[in-house]
N, CA, C and O atoms as a GROMACS GRO file, in nm:
protein
  604
    1MET      N    1  -0.838   0.746  -1.536
    1MET     CA    2  -0.778   0.726  -1.630
    1MET      C    3  -0.758   0.592  -1.620
    1MET      O    4  -0.694   0.544  -1.526
    2GLN      N    5  -0.816   0.516  -1.721
    2GLN     CA    6  -0.817   0.347  -1.754
    2GLN      C    7  -0.686   0.301  -1.811
    2GLN      O    8  -0.621   0.374  -1.887
    3SER      N    9  -0.652   0.197  -1.780
    3SER     CA   10  -0.548   0.138  -1.812
    3SER      C   11  -0.569   0.038  -1.938
    3SER      O   12  -0.639  -0.057  -1.905
    4THR      N   13  -0.536   0.033  -2.047
    4THR     CA   14  -0.560  -0.047  -2.177
    4THR      C   15  -0.565  -0.200  -2.127
    4THR      O   16  -0.644  -0.286  -2.165
    5ASP      N   17  -0.445  -0.215  -2.018
    5ASP     CA   18  -0.420  -0.363  -2.000
    5ASP      C   19  -0.573  -0.406  -1.914
    5ASP      O   20  -0.636  -0.329  -1.841
    6GLN      N   21  -0.612  -0.551  -1.947
    6GLN     CA   22  -0.713  -0.598  -1.913
    6GLN      C   23  -0.720  -0.636  -1.720
    6GLN      O   24  -0.819  -0.634  -1.647
    7ASN      N   25  -0.618  -0.657  -1.695
    7ASN     CA   26  -0.603  -0.716  -1.573
    7ASN      C   27  -0.555  -0.546  -1.465
    7ASN      O   28  -0.478  -0.453  -1.489
    8PRO      N   29  -0.639  -0.574  -1.357
    8PRO     CA   30  -0.605  -0.405  -1.272
    8PRO      C   31  -0.455  -0.462  -1.229
    8PRO      O   32  -0.400  -0.567  -1.260
    9ILE      N   33  -0.413  -0.362  -1.150
    9ILE     CA   34  -0.280  -0.378  -1.091
    9ILE      C   35  -0.311  -0.438  -0.956
    9ILE      O   36  -0.234  -0.526  -0.917
   10ILE      N   37  -0.414  -0.403  -0.876
   10ILE     CA   38  -0.457  -0.428  -0.758
   10ILE      C   39  -0.624  -0.458  -0.774
   10ILE      O   40  -0.687  -0.380  -0.845
   11GLU      N   41  -0.683  -0.547  -0.721
   11GLU     CA   42  -0.810  -0.572  -0.738
   11GLU      C   43  -0.864  -0.640  -0.580
   11GLU      O   44  -0.819  -0.750  -0.547
   12LEU      N   45  -0.937  -0.586  -0.512
   12LEU     CA   46  -0.985  -0.662  -0.386
   12LEU      C   47  -1.137  -0.752  -0.408
   12LEU      O   48  -1.225  -0.694  -0.470
   13ARG      N   49  -1.156  -0.847  -0.373
   13ARG     CA   50  -1.300  -0.926  -0.399
   13ARG      C   51  -1.362  -0.955  -0.275
   13ARG      O   52  -1.302  -1.036  -0.204
   14ASP      N   53  -1.472  -0.906  -0.231
   14ASP     CA   54  -1.526  -0.910  -0.112
   14ASP      C   55  -1.457  -0.964  -0.001
   14ASP      O   56  -1.478  -1.072   0.054
   15ILE      N   57  -1.350  -0.852   0.034
   15ILE     CA   58  -1.278  -0.856   0.148
   15ILE      C   59  -1.347  -0.815   0.282
   15ILE      O   60  -1.419  -0.717   0.298
   16GLU      N   61  -1.317  -0.894   0.363
   16GLU     CA   62  -1.363  -0.905   0.495
   16GLU      C   63  -1.264  -0.898   0.604
   16GLU      O   64  -1.180  -0.988   0.597
   17VAL      N   65  -1.252  -0.831   0.685
   17VAL     CA   66  -1.133  -0.839   0.820
   17VAL      C   67  -1.190  -0.810   0.950
   17VAL      O   68  -1.226  -0.700   0.991
   18LYS      N   69  -1.194  -0.928   1.016
   18LYS     CA   70  -1.259  -0.930   1.159
   18LYS      C   71  -1.152  -0.932   1.250
   18LYS      O   72  -1.052  -0.998   1.222
   19PHE      N   73  -1.160  -0.863   1.363
   19PHE     CA   74  -1.063  -0.861   1.469
   19PHE      C   75  -1.134  -0.919   1.597
   19PHE      O   76  -1.254  -0.901   1.614
   20LYS      N   77  -1.053  -0.992   1.690
   20LYS     CA   78  -1.107  -1.042   1.818
   20LYS      C   79  -1.151  -0.939   1.896
   20LYS      O   80  -1.062  -0.855   1.911
   21SER      N   81  -1.244  -0.914   1.948
   21SER     CA   82  -1.297  -0.814   2.061
   21SER      C   83  -1.200  -0.833   2.172
   21SER      O   84  -1.157  -0.946   2.192
   22ARG      N   85  -1.154  -0.715   2.260
   22ARG     CA   86  -1.090  -0.704   2.364
   22ARG      C   87  -1.177  -0.806   2.482
   22ARG      O   88  -1.125  -0.890   2.556
   23ASN      N   89  -1.326  -0.769   2.474
   23ASN     CA   90  -1.355  -0.802   2.582
   23ASN      C   91  -1.443  -0.914   2.559
   23ASN      O   92  -1.554  -0.931   2.609
   24SER      N   93  -1.379  -0.993   2.472
   24SER     CA   94  -1.400  -1.140   2.411
   24SER      C   95  -1.385  -1.231   2.515
   24SER      O   96  -1.287  -1.228   2.589
   25GLY      N   97  -1.504  -1.338   2.528
   25GLY     CA   98  -1.481  -1.444   2.620
   25GLY      C   99  -1.434  -1.570   2.556
   25GLY      O  100  -1.459  -1.602   2.440
   26ILE      N  101  -1.346  -1.654   2.661
   26ILE     CA  102  -1.262  -1.740   2.607
   26ILE      C  103  -1.361  -1.861   2.512
   26ILE      O  104  -1.314  -1.910   2.410
   27PHE      N  105  -1.468  -1.889   2.552
   27PHE     CA  106  -1.555  -1.997   2.492
   27PHE      C  107  -1.661  -1.934   2.393
   27PHE      O  108  -1.723  -2.007   2.316
   28LYS      N  109  -1.678  -1.811   2.397
   28LYS     CA  110  -1.764  -1.758   2.318
   28LYS      C  111  -1.724  -1.592   2.258
   28LYS      O  112  -1.782  -1.486   2.281
   29PRO      N  113  -1.600  -1.621   2.171
   29PRO     CA  114  -1.533  -1.509   2.126
   29PRO      C  115  -1.638  -1.421   2.044
   29PRO      O  116  -1.722  -1.468   1.967
   30SER      N  117  -1.619  -1.276   2.074
   30SER     CA  118  -1.692  -1.171   1.978
   30SER      C  119  -1.570  -1.085   1.897
   30SER      O  120  -1.461  -1.048   1.940
   31TYR      N  121  -1.625  -1.069   1.776
   31TYR     CA  122  -1.545  -1.010   1.673
   31TYR      C  123  -1.603  -0.871   1.645
   31TYR      O  124  -1.717  -0.838   1.675
   32VAL      N  125  -1.520  -0.801   1.591
   32VAL     CA  126  -1.528  -0.657   1.547
   32VAL      C  127  -1.503  -0.645   1.384
   32VAL      O  128  -1.390  -0.640   1.336
   33HIS      N  129  -1.599  -0.642   1.322
   33HIS     CA  130  -1.594  -0.640   1.166
   33HIS      C  131  -1.500  -0.491   1.136
   33HIS      O  132  -1.546  -0.382   1.169
   34ALA      N  133  -1.411  -0.500   1.093
   34ALA     CA  134  -1.293  -0.373   1.051
   34ALA      C  135  -1.345  -0.338   0.906
   34ALA      O  136  -1.361  -0.223   0.866
   35VAL      N  137  -1.368  -0.441   0.840
   35VAL     CA  138  -1.401  -0.415   0.686
   35VAL      C  139  -1.482  -0.531   0.614
   35VAL      O  140  -1.427  -0.640   0.603
   36GLN      N  141  -1.600  -0.513   0.569
   36GLN     CA  142  -1.680  -0.599   0.520
   36GLN      C  143  -1.754  -0.584   0.372
   36GLN      O  144  -1.841  -0.499   0.352
   37GLY      N  145  -1.719  -0.655   0.298
   37GLY     CA  146  -1.756  -0.675   0.151
   37GLY      C  147  -1.700  -0.551   0.065
   37GLY      O  148  -1.774  -0.484  -0.006
   38VAL      N  149  -1.547  -0.525   0.079
   38VAL     CA  150  -1.491  -0.439  -0.009
   38VAL      C  151  -1.466  -0.495  -0.145
   38VAL      O  152  -1.416  -0.608  -0.141
   39ASN      N  153  -1.485  -0.450  -0.252
   39ASN     CA  154  -1.476  -0.446  -0.374
   39ASN      C  155  -1.409  -0.358  -0.458
   39ASN      O  156  -1.482  -0.262  -0.484
   40LEU      N  157  -1.280  -0.351  -0.520
   40LEU     CA  158  -1.243  -0.244  -0.589
   40LEU      C  159  -1.123  -0.280  -0.673
   40LEU      O  160  -1.050  -0.376  -0.645
   41LYS      N  161  -1.105  -0.205  -0.773
   41LYS     CA  162  -0.968  -0.230  -0.878
   41LYS      C  163  -0.906  -0.088  -0.911
   41LYS      O  164  -0.961   0.019  -0.938
   42VAL      N  165  -0.789  -0.119  -0.903
   42VAL     CA  166  -0.692  -0.016  -0.938
   42VAL      C  167  -0.612  -0.057  -1.061
   42VAL      O  168  -0.539  -0.156  -1.059
   43HIS      N  169  -0.625   0.028  -1.178
   43HIS     CA  170  -0.571  -0.002  -1.303
   43HIS      C  171  -0.429   0.096  -1.288
   43HIS      O  172  -0.411   0.180  -1.200
   44ALA      N  173  -0.339   0.062  -1.392
   44ALA     CA  174  -0.206   0.144  -1.418
   44ALA      C  175  -0.243   0.267  -1.448
   44ALA      O  176  -0.333   0.295  -1.527
   45GLY      N  177  -0.165   0.359  -1.376
   45GLY     CA  178  -0.202   0.501  -1.392
   45GLY      C  179  -0.302   0.537  -1.310
   45GLY      O  180  -0.339   0.652  -1.329
   46GLU      N  181  -0.357   0.478  -1.228
   46GLU     CA  182  -0.462   0.541  -1.148
   46GLU      C  183  -0.413   0.576  -1.006
   46GLU      O  184  -0.304   0.537  -0.964
   47THR      N  185  -0.493   0.647  -0.940
   47THR     CA  186  -0.460   0.669  -0.809
   47THR      C  187  -0.596   0.647  -0.727
   47THR      O  188  -0.700   0.694  -0.774
   48LEU      N  189  -0.599   0.587  -0.624
   48LEU     CA  190  -0.697   0.570  -0.542
   48LEU      C  191  -0.696   0.622  -0.403
   48LEU      O  192  -0.607   0.588  -0.324
   49GLY      N  193  -0.792   0.703  -0.371
   49GLY     CA  194  -0.799   0.777  -0.243
   49GLY      C  195  -0.920   0.728  -0.174
   49GLY      O  196  -1.029   0.730  -0.230
   50ILE      N  197  -0.900   0.677  -0.033
   50ILE     CA  198  -0.969   0.619   0.044
   50ILE      C  199  -1.056   0.711   0.168
   50ILE      O  200  -0.999   0.708   0.277
   51VAL      N  201  -1.135   0.760   0.167
   51VAL     CA  202  -1.214   0.860   0.258
   51VAL      C  203  -1.316   0.821   0.331
   51VAL      O  204  -1.395   0.737   0.288
   52GLY      N  205  -1.331   0.886   0.469
   52GLY     CA  206  -1.411   0.829   0.543
   52GLY      C  207  -1.397   0.857   0.690
   52GLY      O  208  -1.288   0.903   0.726
   53GLU      N  209  -1.507   0.835   0.798
   53GLU     CA  210  -1.489   0.909   0.942
   53GLU      C  211  -1.378   0.781   0.984
   53GLU      O  212  -1.335   0.685   0.920
   54SER      N  213  -1.352   0.831   1.129
   54SER     CA  214  -1.260   0.740   1.182
   54SER      C  215  -1.297   0.621   1.193
   54SER      O  216  -1.419   0.606   1.188
   55GLY      N  217  -1.236   0.530   1.205
   55GLY     CA  218  -1.249   0.369   1.220
   55GLY      C  219  -1.339   0.298   1.152
   55GLY      O  220  -1.402   0.202   1.194
   56CYS      N  221  -1.344   0.360   1.018
   56CYS     CA  222  -1.459   0.299   0.924
   56CYS      C  223  -1.381   0.169   0.819
   56CYS      O  224  -1.430   0.086   0.742
   57GLY      N  225  -1.250   0.197   0.857
   57GLY     CA  226  -1.180   0.065   0.792
   57GLY      C  227  -1.084   0.114   0.699
   57GLY      O  228  -1.032   0.031   0.624
   58LYS      N  229  -1.048   0.246   0.689
   58LYS     CA  230  -0.970   0.304   0.558
   58LYS      C  231  -0.806   0.240   0.573
   58LYS      O  232  -0.738   0.209   0.475
   59SER      N  233  -0.774   0.232   0.674
   59SER     CA  234  -0.639   0.197   0.669
   59SER      C  235  -0.609   0.033   0.682
   59SER      O  236  -0.502  -0.020   0.653
   60THR      N  237  -0.724  -0.034   0.728
   60THR     CA  238  -0.711  -0.157   0.737
   60THR      C  239  -0.708  -0.226   0.558
   60THR      O  240  -0.635  -0.316   0.516
   61THR      N  241  -0.800  -0.156   0.492
   61THR     CA  242  -0.852  -0.150   0.354
   61THR      C  243  -0.687  -0.157   0.289
   61THR      O  244  -0.641  -0.251   0.225
   62ALA      N  245  -0.623  -0.044   0.320
   62ALA     CA  246  -0.506  -0.009   0.269
   62ALA      C  247  -0.408  -0.120   0.292
   62ALA      O  248  -0.343  -0.178   0.205
   63ASN      N  249  -0.406  -0.142   0.417
   63ASN     CA  250  -0.310  -0.251   0.475
   63ASN      C  251  -0.339  -0.398   0.407
   63ASN      O  252  -0.245  -0.478   0.397
   64VAL      N  253  -0.463  -0.431   0.364
   64VAL     CA  254  -0.475  -0.571   0.269
   64VAL      C  255  -0.420  -0.552   0.161
   64VAL      O  256  -0.343  -0.636   0.116
   65MET      N  257  -0.450  -0.424   0.087
   65MET     CA  258  -0.404  -0.410  -0.041
   65MET      C  259  -0.220  -0.419  -0.064
   65MET      O  260  -0.160  -0.467  -0.160
   66CYS      N  261  -0.169  -0.361   0.049
   66CYS     CA  262  -0.007  -0.381   0.025
   66CYS      C  263   0.034  -0.483   0.119
   66CYS      O  264   0.154  -0.483   0.147
   67GLY      N  265  -0.050  -0.584   0.184
   67GLY     CA  266  -0.013  -0.684   0.217
   67GLY      C  267   0.030  -0.726   0.360
   67GLY      O  268   0.080  -0.834   0.392
   68LEU      N  269  -0.007  -0.590   0.458
   68LEU     CA  270   0.052  -0.564   0.581
   68LEU      C  271  -0.066  -0.641   0.642
   68LEU      O  272  -0.025  -0.665   0.755
   69GLN      N  273  -0.199  -0.697   0.630
   69GLN     CA  274  -0.291  -0.762   0.661
   69GLN      C  275  -0.375  -0.860   0.586
   69GLN      O  276  -0.447  -0.832   0.491
   70ILE      N  277  -0.356  -0.977   0.640
   70ILE     CA  278  -0.427  -1.072   0.583
   70ILE      C  279  -0.580  -1.042   0.586
   70ILE      O  280  -0.627  -0.981   0.682
   71PRO      N  281  -0.651  -1.080   0.494
   71PRO     CA  282  -0.792  -1.068   0.488
   71PRO      C  283  -0.852  -1.186   0.570
   71PRO      O  284  -0.785  -1.289   0.571
   72THR      N  285  -0.953  -1.183   0.632
   72THR     CA  286  -1.032  -1.282   0.724
   72THR      C  287  -1.101  -1.370   0.592
   72THR      O  288  -1.108  -1.492   0.580
   73ALA      N  289  -1.146  -1.272   0.508
   73ALA     CA  290  -1.220  -1.349   0.381
   73ALA      C  291  -1.230  -1.281   0.256
   73ALA      O  292  -1.245  -1.160   0.273
   74GLY      N  293  -1.228  -1.315   0.142
   74GLY     CA  294  -1.221  -1.247   0.008
   74GLY      C  295  -1.084  -1.286  -0.029
   74GLY      O  296  -1.017  -1.365   0.038
   75GLN      N  297  -1.044  -1.230  -0.137
   75GLN     CA  298  -0.953  -1.252  -0.234
   75GLN      C  299  -0.860  -1.102  -0.265
   75GLN      O  300  -0.912  -0.991  -0.245
   76VAL      N  301  -0.736  -1.116  -0.308
   76VAL     CA  302  -0.670  -1.004  -0.320
   76VAL      C  303  -0.586  -1.056  -0.467
   76VAL      O  304  -0.554  -1.174  -0.483
   77PHE      N  305  -0.562  -0.973  -0.548
   77PHE     CA  306  -0.528  -0.994  -0.688
   77PHE      C  307  -0.403  -0.894  -0.743
   77PHE      O  308  -0.424  -0.772  -0.737
   78PHE      N  309  -0.308  -0.930  -0.782
   78PHE     CA  310  -0.214  -0.847  -0.812
   78PHE      C  311  -0.181  -0.896  -0.985
   78PHE      O  312  -0.155  -1.011  -1.018
   79ARG      N  313  -0.189  -0.809  -1.053
   79ARG     CA  314  -0.206  -0.811  -1.164
   79ARG      C  315  -0.256  -0.973  -1.227
   79ARG      O  316  -0.181  -1.055  -1.281
   80GLY      N  317  -0.384  -0.985  -1.204
   80GLY     CA  318  -0.465  -1.111  -1.216
   80GLY      C  319  -0.422  -1.218  -1.143
   80GLY      O  320  -0.498  -1.314  -1.139
   81GLN      N  321  -0.304  -1.225  -1.076
   81GLN     CA  322  -0.289  -1.338  -0.997
   81GLN      C  323  -0.343  -1.342  -0.850
   81GLN      O  324  -0.354  -1.233  -0.793
   82GLU      N  325  -0.373  -1.439  -0.794
   82GLU     CA  326  -0.414  -1.423  -0.635
   82GLU      C  327  -0.318  -1.410  -0.551
   82GLU      O  328  -0.222  -1.485  -0.564
   83VAL      N  329  -0.320  -1.327  -0.459
   83VAL     CA  330  -0.206  -1.299  -0.355
   83VAL      C  331  -0.245  -1.284  -0.217
   83VAL      O  332  -0.176  -1.234  -0.129
   84SER      N  333  -0.379  -1.337  -0.204
   84SER     CA  334  -0.439  -1.288  -0.068
   84SER      C  335  -0.346  -1.338   0.037
   84SER      O  336  -0.324  -1.254   0.125
   85LYS      N  337  -0.294  -1.438   0.048
   85LYS     CA  338  -0.180  -1.495   0.139
   85LYS      C  339  -0.060  -1.501   0.069
   85LYS      O  340  -0.019  -1.603   0.013
   86ARG      N  341   0.013  -1.365   0.071
   86ARG     CA  342   0.129  -1.336   0.029
   86ARG      C  343   0.268  -1.387   0.106
   86ARG      O  344   0.286  -1.388   0.227
   87SER      N  345   0.360  -1.430   0.004
   87SER     CA  346   0.501  -1.476   0.050
   87SER      C  347   0.573  -1.313   0.047
   87SER      O  348   0.525  -1.208   0.004
   88ALA      N  349   0.701  -1.342   0.108
   88ALA     CA  350   0.767  -1.221   0.095
   88ALA      C  351   0.798  -1.177  -0.010
   88ALA      O  352   0.801  -1.055  -0.024
   89ALA      N  353   0.835  -1.271  -0.126
   89ALA     CA  354   0.845  -1.229  -0.251
   89ALA      C  355   0.770  -1.154  -0.311
   89ALA      O  356   0.802  -1.063  -0.386
   90ASP      N  357   0.625  -1.203  -0.270
   90ASP     CA  358   0.495  -1.128  -0.342
   90ASP      C  359   0.512  -1.001  -0.290
   90ASP      O  360   0.519  -0.913  -0.377
   91ARG      N  361   0.524  -0.960  -0.160
   91ARG     CA  362   0.539  -0.859  -0.107
   91ARG      C  363   0.612  -0.763  -0.164
   91ARG      O  364   0.563  -0.654  -0.192
   92ARG      N  365   0.767  -0.805  -0.191
   92ARG     CA  366   0.850  -0.727  -0.252
   92ARG      C  367   0.777  -0.689  -0.425
   92ARG      O  368   0.765  -0.570  -0.456
   93LYS      N  369   0.740  -0.788  -0.514
   93LYS     CA  370   0.695  -0.732  -0.619
   93LYS      C  371   0.586  -0.652  -0.612
   93LYS      O  372   0.596  -0.569  -0.703
   94ILE      N  373   0.498  -0.638  -0.558
   94ILE     CA  374   0.395  -0.566  -0.481
   94ILE      C  375   0.427  -0.422  -0.463
   94ILE      O  376   0.370  -0.325  -0.512
   95GLY      N  377   0.542  -0.429  -0.371
   95GLY     CA  378   0.596  -0.311  -0.315
   95GLY      C  379   0.646  -0.224  -0.411
   95GLY      O  380   0.658  -0.104  -0.387
   96ARG      N  381   0.681  -0.283  -0.537
   96ARG     CA  382   0.763  -0.211  -0.650
   96ARG      C  383   0.662  -0.112  -0.686
   96ARG      O  384   0.703   0.002  -0.703
   97VAL      N  385   0.536  -0.133  -0.700
   97VAL     CA  386   0.434  -0.100  -0.804
   97VAL      C  387   0.342   0.000  -0.702
   97VAL      O  388   0.326   0.119  -0.728
   98VAL      N  389   0.280  -0.068  -0.576
   98VAL     CA  390   0.190  -0.010  -0.498
   98VAL      C  391   0.260   0.062  -0.366
   98VAL      O  392   0.353   0.025  -0.295
   99SER      N  393   0.184   0.169  -0.364
   99SER     CA  394   0.247   0.249  -0.225
   99SER      C  395   0.128   0.285  -0.157
   99SER      O  396   0.022   0.304  -0.217
  100VAL      N  397   0.141   0.296  -0.033
  100VAL     CA  398   0.043   0.337   0.057
  100VAL      C  399   0.085   0.480   0.145
  100VAL      O  400   0.177   0.480   0.227
  101ILE      N  401   0.013   0.585   0.115
  101ILE     CA  402   0.037   0.694   0.223
  101ILE      C  403  -0.067   0.723   0.290
  101ILE      O  404  -0.167   0.771   0.237
  102PHE      N  405  -0.052   0.681   0.483
  102PHE     CA  406  -0.147   0.697   0.530
  102PHE      C  407  -0.194   0.822   0.582
  102PHE      O  408  -0.138   0.923   0.539
  103GLN      N  409  -0.297   0.837   0.673
  103GLN     CA  410  -0.355   0.978   0.709
  103GLN      C  411  -0.270   1.068   0.778
  103GLN      O  412  -0.265   1.191   0.775
  104ASP      N  413  -0.204   0.984   0.840
  104ASP     CA  414  -0.093   1.072   0.978
  104ASP      C  415   0.040   1.100   0.881
  104ASP      O  416   0.121   1.017   0.839
  105PRO      N  417   0.033   1.261   0.856
  105PRO     CA  418   0.178   1.292   0.753
  105PRO      C  419   0.283   1.279   0.834
  105PRO      O  420   0.390   1.253   0.780
  106SER      N  421   0.280   1.291   0.968
  106SER     CA  422   0.398   1.285   1.047
  106SER      C  423   0.469   1.157   1.041
  106SER      O  424   0.589   1.154   1.067
  107THR      N  425   0.403   1.049   1.010
  107THR     CA  426   0.439   0.912   1.015
  107THR      C  427   0.466   0.862   0.883
  107THR      O  428   0.488   0.743   0.862
  108ALA      N  429   0.465   0.971   0.772
  108ALA     CA  430   0.490   0.907   0.652
  108ALA      C  431   0.630   0.943   0.605
  108ALA      O  432   0.690   0.868   0.527
  109LEU      N  433   0.690   1.068   0.656
  109LEU     CA  434   0.843   1.095   0.630
  109LEU      C  435   0.906   1.077   0.766
  109LEU      O  436   0.838   1.067   0.868
  110ASN      N  437   1.044   1.073   0.763
  110ASN     CA  438   1.144   1.052   0.872
  110ASN      C  439   1.196   1.203   0.896
  110ASN      O  440   1.219   1.261   0.790
  111ALA      N  441   1.215   1.266   0.993
  111ALA     CA  442   1.228   1.404   0.993
  111ALA      C  443   1.384   1.409   1.004
  111ALA      O  444   1.439   1.517   0.982
  112ARG      N  445   1.466   1.289   1.041
  112ARG     CA  446   1.595   1.253   1.054
  112ARG      C  447   1.655   1.237   0.906
  112ARG      O  448   1.778   1.236   0.902
  113MET      N  449   1.597   1.227   0.804
  113MET     CA  450   1.666   1.166   0.713
  113MET      C  451   1.652   1.292   0.596
  113MET      O  452   1.544   1.351   0.598
  114THR      N  453   1.732   1.328   0.515
  114THR     CA  454   1.706   1.416   0.387
  114THR      C  455   1.620   1.377   0.319
  114THR      O  456   1.611   1.254   0.319
  115VAL      N  457   1.524   1.450   0.234
  115VAL     CA  458   1.474   1.436   0.104
  115VAL      C  459   1.518   1.298   0.032
  115VAL      O  460   1.460   1.189   0.021
  116HIS      N  461   1.637   1.344  -0.012
  116HIS     CA  462   1.738   1.266  -0.093
  116HIS      C  463   1.696   1.134  -0.054
  116HIS      O  464   1.624   1.062  -0.122
  117ASP      N  465   1.753   1.102   0.079
  117ASP     CA  466   1.751   0.980   0.126
  117ASP      C  467   1.648   0.904   0.153
  117ASP      O  468   1.658   0.781   0.144
  118GLN      N  469   1.527   0.967   0.191
  118GLN     CA  470   1.377   0.933   0.166
  118GLN      C  471   1.326   0.881   0.022
  118GLN      O  472   1.248   0.786   0.010
  119LEU      N  473   1.379   0.956  -0.084
  119LEU     CA  474   1.356   0.911  -0.204
  119LEU      C  475   1.417   0.796  -0.260
  119LEU      O  476   1.357   0.716  -0.331
  120ILE      N  477   1.547   0.786  -0.226
  120ILE     CA  478   1.637   0.689  -0.295
  120ILE      C  479   1.633   0.552  -0.200
  120ILE      O  480   1.682   0.449  -0.246
  121ASP      N  481   1.574   0.553  -0.070
  121ASP     CA  482   1.569   0.435  -0.010
  121ASP      C  483   1.465   0.330  -0.067
  121ASP      O  484   1.493   0.211  -0.055
  122PRO      N  485   1.340   0.370  -0.132
  122PRO     CA  486   1.281   0.252  -0.181
  122PRO      C  487   1.322   0.199  -0.306
  122PRO      O  488   1.286   0.087  -0.343
  123LEU      N  489   1.403   0.281  -0.380
  123LEU     CA  490   1.476   0.252  -0.504
  123LEU      C  491   1.570   0.161  -0.497
  123LEU      O  492   1.583   0.078  -0.587
  124GLU      N  493   1.676   0.163  -0.351
  124GLU     CA  494   1.764   0.081  -0.321
  124GLU      C  495   1.689  -0.051  -0.283
  124GLU      O  496   1.733  -0.161  -0.316
  125MET      N  497   1.590  -0.037  -0.220
  125MET     CA  498   1.538  -0.155  -0.133
  125MET      C  499   1.490  -0.257  -0.242
  125MET      O  500   1.512  -0.377  -0.225
  126HIS      N  501   1.415  -0.205  -0.372
  126HIS     CA  502   1.365  -0.256  -0.471
  126HIS      C  503   1.468  -0.287  -0.591
  126HIS      O  504   1.432  -0.332  -0.700
  127LYS      N  505   1.592  -0.258  -0.558
  127LYS     CA  506   1.714  -0.261  -0.678
  127LYS      C  507   1.659  -0.198  -0.821
  127LYS      O  508   1.692  -0.245  -0.930
  128VAL      N  509   1.585  -0.103  -0.807
  128VAL     CA  510   1.544  -0.031  -0.915
  128VAL      C  511   1.663   0.050  -0.992
  128VAL      O  512   1.717   0.150  -0.943
  129GLY      N  513   1.694  -0.002  -1.112
  129GLY     CA  514   1.831   0.070  -1.188
  129GLY      C  515   1.950   0.037  -1.114
  129GLY      O  516   1.965  -0.048  -1.026
  130THR      N  517   2.041   0.130  -1.170
  130THR     CA  518   2.173   0.121  -1.118
  130THR      C  519   2.196   0.224  -1.061
  130THR      O  520   2.116   0.315  -1.086
  131LYS      N  521   2.308   0.255  -0.963
  131LYS     CA  522   2.316   0.352  -0.854
  131LYS      C  523   2.306   0.489  -0.920
  131LYS      O  524   2.247   0.579  -0.861
  132ALA      N  525   2.365   0.509  -1.049
  132ALA     CA  526   2.364   0.638  -1.133
  132ALA      C  527   2.245   0.653  -1.140
  132ALA      O  528   2.207   0.764  -1.105
  133GLU      N  529   2.158   0.572  -1.176
  133GLU     CA  530   2.021   0.601  -1.250
  133GLU      C  531   1.915   0.624  -1.121
  133GLU      O  532   1.819   0.700  -1.133
  134ARG      N  533   1.937   0.567  -1.021
  134ARG     CA  534   1.853   0.581  -0.909
  134ARG      C  535   1.899   0.743  -0.850
  134ARG      O  536   1.810   0.814  -0.802
  135GLU      N  537   2.019   0.787  -0.856
  135GLU     CA  538   2.080   0.931  -0.829
  135GLU      C  539   1.987   1.009  -0.903
  135GLU      O  540   1.902   1.079  -0.847
  136GLU      N  541   2.000   1.000  -1.046
  136GLU     CA  542   1.944   1.086  -1.176
  136GLU      C  543   1.791   1.075  -1.129
  136GLU      O  544   1.725   1.178  -1.127
  137ARG      N  545   1.738   0.960  -1.094
  137ARG     CA  546   1.563   0.964  -1.051
  137ARG      C  547   1.543   1.062  -0.964
  137ARG      O  548   1.466   1.157  -0.981
  138VAL      N  549   1.625   1.038  -0.850
  138VAL     CA  550   1.598   1.121  -0.717
  138VAL      C  551   1.623   1.300  -0.734
  138VAL      O  552   1.557   1.392  -0.684
  139GLU      N  553   1.738   1.305  -0.820
  139GLU     CA  554   1.744   1.449  -0.870
  139GLU      C  555   1.633   1.488  -0.919
  139GLU      O  556   1.568   1.574  -0.860
  140GLU      N  557   1.592   1.437  -1.026
  140GLU     CA  558   1.452   1.453  -1.126
  140GLU      C  559   1.349   1.506  -1.062
  140GLU      O  560   1.294   1.612  -1.089
  141LEU      N  561   1.312   1.403  -0.947
  141LEU     CA  562   1.180   1.433  -0.874
  141LEU      C  563   1.233   1.549  -0.758
  141LEU      O  564   1.153   1.631  -0.712
  142ILE      N  565   1.349   1.544  -0.725
  142ILE     CA  566   1.339   1.692  -0.625
  142ILE      C  567   1.330   1.837  -0.721
  142ILE      O  568   1.284   1.944  -0.680
  143SER      N  569   1.385   1.813  -0.854
  143SER     CA  570   1.392   1.937  -0.917
  143SER      C  571   1.218   1.951  -0.986
  143SER      O  572   1.183   2.061  -1.029
  144ARG      N  573   1.152   1.872  -0.990
  144ARG     CA  574   1.034   1.871  -1.043
  144ARG      C  575   0.939   1.920  -0.936
  144ARG      O  576   0.830   1.961  -0.977
  145VAL      N  577   0.959   1.922  -0.825
  145VAL     CA  578   0.865   1.983  -0.707
  145VAL      C  579   0.919   2.112  -0.661
  145VAL      O  580   0.852   2.179  -0.582
  146GLY      N  581   1.054   2.162  -0.711
  146GLY     CA  582   1.085   2.279  -0.688
  146GLY      C  583   1.189   2.311  -0.564
  146GLY      O  584   1.226   2.420  -0.520
  147LEU      N  585   1.225   2.175  -0.522
  147LEU     CA  586   1.310   2.191  -0.386
  147LEU      C  587   1.453   2.195  -0.443
  147LEU      O  588   1.478   2.143  -0.551
  148PRO      N  589   1.534   2.250  -0.379
  148PRO     CA  590   1.679   2.275  -0.392
  148PRO      C  591   1.742   2.146  -0.376
  148PRO      O  592   1.684   2.059  -0.311
  149THR      N  593   1.873   2.119  -0.437
  149THR     CA  594   1.932   2.037  -0.471
  149THR      C  595   1.982   1.964  -0.340
  149THR      O  596   2.002   1.843  -0.328
  150SER      N  597   2.002   2.095  -0.215
  150SER     CA  598   2.041   2.074  -0.069
  150SER      C  599   1.931   1.990   0.012
  150SER      O  600   1.958   1.948   0.125
  151ALA      N  601   1.818   1.969  -0.042
  151ALA     CA  602   1.711   1.902   0.046
  151ALA      C  603   1.745   1.756   0.047
  151ALA      O  604   1.675   1.676   0.111
   0.00000   0.00000   0.00000
């Protein structure tokens, strides 16, 4: 599904992430290339799944997209504006639009929180709508997937 908007929501250009190796020397450090040469665009309405073997850089790429990891090289754009080295305000702005679900589902949800609380938390954090509008949206989402309101 392609957006009519010219600018993608998120764009990565020639992204590279290197980490210093654990057995690296003081005077001659060695590096592990976690990600090299990643280029991608995600437009409004699109969903991206990153698939690959363990250790291939899926999580690192997702971390770069959502601002949890600064790339060693390359550029990150949000709606056409470069945000490679993001401020806290940039991260909040992007967080309202971009969500990442990592591969381990047990870390994605908090078993101590109700479904309602987990759904409303990001709406409150990003100050989306009024309190009544947030409650209405959460009820709609819970209903849409067929869960009881007690969830």
